[in-house]
C-alpha positions as a printed Julia matrix, in Angstrom:
270×3 Matrix{Float64}:
  14.36   14.16    6.29
  12.54   10.82    6.44
  14.01    7.39    5.75
  12.34    7.02    2.31
  13.87   10.29    1.1
  17.33    9.14    2.2
  16.86    5.89    0.27
  15.7     7.87   -2.76
  18.77   10.13   -2.7
  21.08    7.13   -2.32
  19.47    5.29   -5.26
  19.52    8.38   -7.49
  23.18    9.16   -6.72
  24.23    5.53   -7.18
  22.42    5.23  -10.54
  23.81    8.53  -11.81
  27.34    7.73  -10.63
  27.3     4.28  -12.2
  25.97    5.59  -15.52
  28.58    8.38  -15.6
  31.29    5.82  -14.82
  30.24    3.59  -17.74
  29.73    6.39  -20.27
  33.0     7.98  -19.24
  34.82    4.93  -20.57
  35.77    3.45  -17.19
  33.03    0.84  -17.11
  35.3    -2.06  -17.85
  33.31   -3.18  -20.87
  29.92   -2.83  -19.2
  27.07   -2.17  -21.6
  25.88    1.44  -22.02
  22.37    0.01  -22.41
  22.59   -1.47  -18.91
  23.7     1.88  -17.54
  20.77    3.56  -19.28
  18.25    1.09  -17.84
  19.63    1.47  -14.33
  19.64    5.27  -14.56
  16.07    5.59  -15.89
  14.52    2.97  -13.62
  16.59    3.89  -10.57
  16.02    7.6   -11.07
  12.27    7.17  -11.59
  12.0     4.96   -8.52
  13.89    7.47   -6.38
  11.61   10.29   -7.58
   8.54    8.2    -6.68
   9.99    7.59   -3.21
  10.2    11.32   -2.64
   6.79   12.03   -4.2
   4.8     9.24   -2.5
   5.01    7.44    0.83
   6.79    4.11    1.21
   3.56    2.23    2.19
   1.85    3.59   -0.94
   4.69    2.3    -3.13
   4.62   -1.06   -1.34
   0.91   -1.38   -2.16
   1.44   -0.81   -5.9
   2.13   -4.51   -6.79
  -1.16   -5.48   -5.12
  -3.09   -3.1    -7.36
  -1.26   -4.39  -10.43
  -2.12   -7.99   -9.51
  -5.78   -7.01   -9.23
  -5.81   -6.19  -12.94
  -5.13   -9.87  -13.72
  -8.38  -11.06  -12.16
 -11.32  -12.4   -14.13
 -13.3   -10.13  -16.42
 -15.28   -7.55  -14.39
 -18.59   -8.27  -16.12
 -18.3   -11.94  -15.16
 -17.56  -11.09  -11.51
 -20.48   -8.63  -11.45
 -22.97  -11.16  -12.81
 -21.73  -13.74  -10.3
 -22.23  -11.21   -7.49
 -25.78  -10.47   -8.73
 -26.56  -14.19   -8.69
 -25.07  -14.56   -5.2
 -27.06  -11.63   -3.81
 -30.26  -12.93   -5.36
 -29.59  -16.3    -3.73
 -29.1   -14.64   -0.35
 -32.34  -12.7    -0.84
 -34.23  -15.93   -1.55
 -32.8   -17.59    1.54
 -33.56  -14.57    3.74
 -37.12  -14.46    2.41
 -37.58  -18.18    3.05
 -35.74  -18.65    6.37
 -35.14  -15.15    7.75
 -32.02  -12.97    7.78
 -30.46  -14.9    10.68
 -30.06  -17.85    8.32
 -27.47  -15.78    6.39
 -24.95  -16.09    9.24
 -23.72  -19.42    7.9
 -23.37  -17.97    4.39
 -21.39  -15.0     5.7
 -18.71  -17.32    7.06
 -18.12  -18.76    3.59
 -17.73  -15.42    1.79
 -14.09  -14.63    0.94
 -14.57  -11.0    -0.09
 -14.2    -8.91    3.07
 -16.49   -6.07    1.93
 -19.25   -8.49    0.89
 -18.91  -10.41    4.16
 -19.18   -7.26    6.29
 -22.32   -6.25    4.41
 -23.97   -9.63    5.09
 -22.91   -9.52    8.74
 -24.6    -6.14    9.15
 -27.86   -7.65    7.88
 -27.51  -10.63   10.25
 -26.86   -8.24   13.15
 -30.18   -6.53   12.44
 -28.9    -3.36   10.77
 -31.51   -1.13    9.18
 -31.41   -0.84    5.38
 -30.69    2.92    5.43
 -27.95    2.5     8.04
 -26.26   -0.27    6.06
 -26.38    1.8     2.89
 -24.89    4.84    4.63
 -22.09    2.97    6.46
 -21.01    0.72    3.6
 -21.39    3.49    1.03
 -18.94    5.59    3.04
 -16.54    2.64    3.31
 -16.71    2.21   -0.45
 -15.78    5.85   -1.01
 -12.8     5.57    1.32
 -11.63    2.3    -0.28
 -11.43    3.95   -3.71
  -8.74    6.42   -2.6
  -5.92    3.83   -2.45
  -6.17    2.46   -6.03
  -6.64    5.96   -7.4
  -3.34    6.91   -5.8
  -1.78    3.88   -7.55
  -3.04    5.24  -10.88
  -1.51    8.65  -10.15
   1.72    6.96   -9.11
   2.05    5.12  -12.44
   1.34    8.29  -14.4
   3.99   10.18  -12.46
   6.39    7.28  -13.01
   5.88    7.69  -16.76
   6.7    11.39  -16.49
   9.82   10.7   -14.42
  10.98    8.02  -16.88
  10.78   10.53  -19.73
  12.69   13.14  -17.72
  15.45   10.75  -16.65
  15.7     9.46  -20.21
  16.42   12.99  -21.42
  18.77   13.63  -18.49
  20.68   10.42  -19.2
  21.19   11.35  -22.84
  22.59   14.75  -21.83
  24.86   12.95  -19.38
  26.08   10.46  -22.0
  26.66   12.8   -24.95
  29.96   14.26  -23.67
  31.39   10.74  -23.54
  30.76   10.14  -27.25
  33.81   11.06  -29.36
  33.14   13.9   -31.77
  34.63   11.8   -34.55
  31.96    9.17  -33.99
  29.21   11.73  -34.54
  30.99   13.27  -37.52
  31.6     9.92  -39.25
  28.17    8.52  -38.36
  29.67    5.75  -36.24
  26.3     4.36  -35.23
  27.6     2.06  -32.52
  29.24    4.87  -30.59
  26.64    7.53  -31.33
  23.61    5.43  -30.47
  25.06    4.53  -27.08
  24.41    8.11  -25.98
  20.73    7.76  -26.8
  20.1     4.55  -24.87
  18.58    6.47  -21.9
  16.19    8.28  -24.23
  15.18    4.99  -25.85
  14.69    3.37  -22.46
  12.5     6.25  -21.28
  10.52    6.16  -24.52
   9.84    2.45  -24.0
   8.81    2.84  -20.36
   6.4     5.78  -20.82
   3.69    3.98  -22.85
   4.08    0.86  -20.72
   3.53    2.77  -17.48
   0.64    4.78  -18.93
  -1.01    1.58  -20.13
  -0.62    0.08  -16.65
  -2.15    3.23  -15.14
  -5.13    2.94  -17.46
  -5.57   -0.73  -16.58
  -5.48    0.02  -12.84
  -8.05    2.8   -13.34
 -10.33    0.41  -15.2
  -9.91   -2.23  -12.51
 -10.72    0.37   -9.84
 -13.93    1.28  -11.64
 -14.91   -2.37  -11.96
 -14.25   -2.94   -8.26
 -16.41    0.08   -7.44
 -19.22   -1.37   -9.57
 -18.93   -4.68   -7.73
 -19.07   -3.04   -4.31
 -21.84   -0.62   -5.27
 -24.08   -3.43   -6.46
 -23.19   -5.34   -3.29
 -24.41   -2.43   -1.15
 -27.57   -2.11   -3.24
 -28.24   -5.84   -2.96
 -27.69   -5.96    0.8
 -29.9    -2.89    1.31
 -32.6    -4.66   -0.7
 -32.25   -7.82    1.38
 -32.42   -5.85    4.63
 -35.53   -4.08    3.33
 -37.27   -7.33    2.39
 -37.18   -6.74   -1.38
 -38.45   -9.6    -3.54
 -35.51  -11.63   -4.98
 -36.75  -11.36   -8.58
 -37.13   -7.58   -8.33
 -33.72   -7.33   -6.67
 -32.08   -9.35   -9.43
 -33.51   -7.1   -12.16
 -32.46   -3.94  -10.33
 -28.9    -5.16   -9.73
 -28.47   -6.21  -13.35
 -28.14   -2.5   -14.23
 -24.85   -2.38  -12.29
 -23.45   -5.26  -14.34
 -24.34   -3.64  -17.66
 -21.42   -2.9   -20.04
 -21.91    0.87  -19.61
 -21.57    0.79  -15.84
 -17.93    1.93  -16.08
 -16.98    4.77  -18.4
 -13.71    5.29  -20.29
 -12.07    6.99  -17.31
 -12.58    4.02  -15.01
 -15.4     5.75  -13.11
 -18.77    4.25  -12.26
 -21.4     6.04  -14.32
 -23.13    8.69  -12.16
 -21.16    7.43   -9.13
 -21.17   10.81   -7.4
 -24.97   10.79   -7.25
 -24.9     7.22   -5.95
 -22.46    8.23   -3.17
 -24.66   11.13   -2.14
 -27.72    8.89   -2.01
 -25.9     6.32    0.11
 -24.25    8.86    2.38
 -20.74    8.35    0.97
 -20.35   11.72   -0.66
 -17.63   14.08    0.48
């Protein structure tokens, strides 16, 4: 049994024990709502620890922060303009002149693409290598999307489990006389789970959309760098790359339109 699983079991047992203690009437005035929140969140987190690896969970906040970046269409148009500028400089002064520009590029993927051109990489080789890197890079955020969807499922399950755990602690007289304060306390876990499910699903959808936008940005980067390495005219390159920045480049599922065909053409298909 690995360390993450041990942590998960400890968290799940602690959350369940604390909730049972509060709902059993020995909580010393602690709120049943607090017990419900701790049970649902703690239980869902422990289930994720068993389901996914600890490094994958640690990377989740990074993927959530990515969703707060600027609008993807703005970033794509800026990348098109930057690639067209590099193409003009390469056409005017040669590809070796791009070495200085590469040092100023913050995006690691973009910088590696430019460095391959400076190092004399052939257009087809650059497209194949960076296309494969793009395909591999997409696996991590897709796992984050799956993780959030599973978290929503676990929140619903622990919400139902918590309600079953709390119901025996509610006096029968409270249910019979419609004592809302006492009766509703048993349903706090269910309410907590019901609130978390749409929130987590919305976050999963946002991460999926962000992943698709990132794939668009990297795909147009590869296309632009391949064009620069092949000596394509800057004006022609700009018009061709504009298709990647079009509103329909990412579909409703967060996938680049016809991305599988693009991967196969660039050697990144599985």
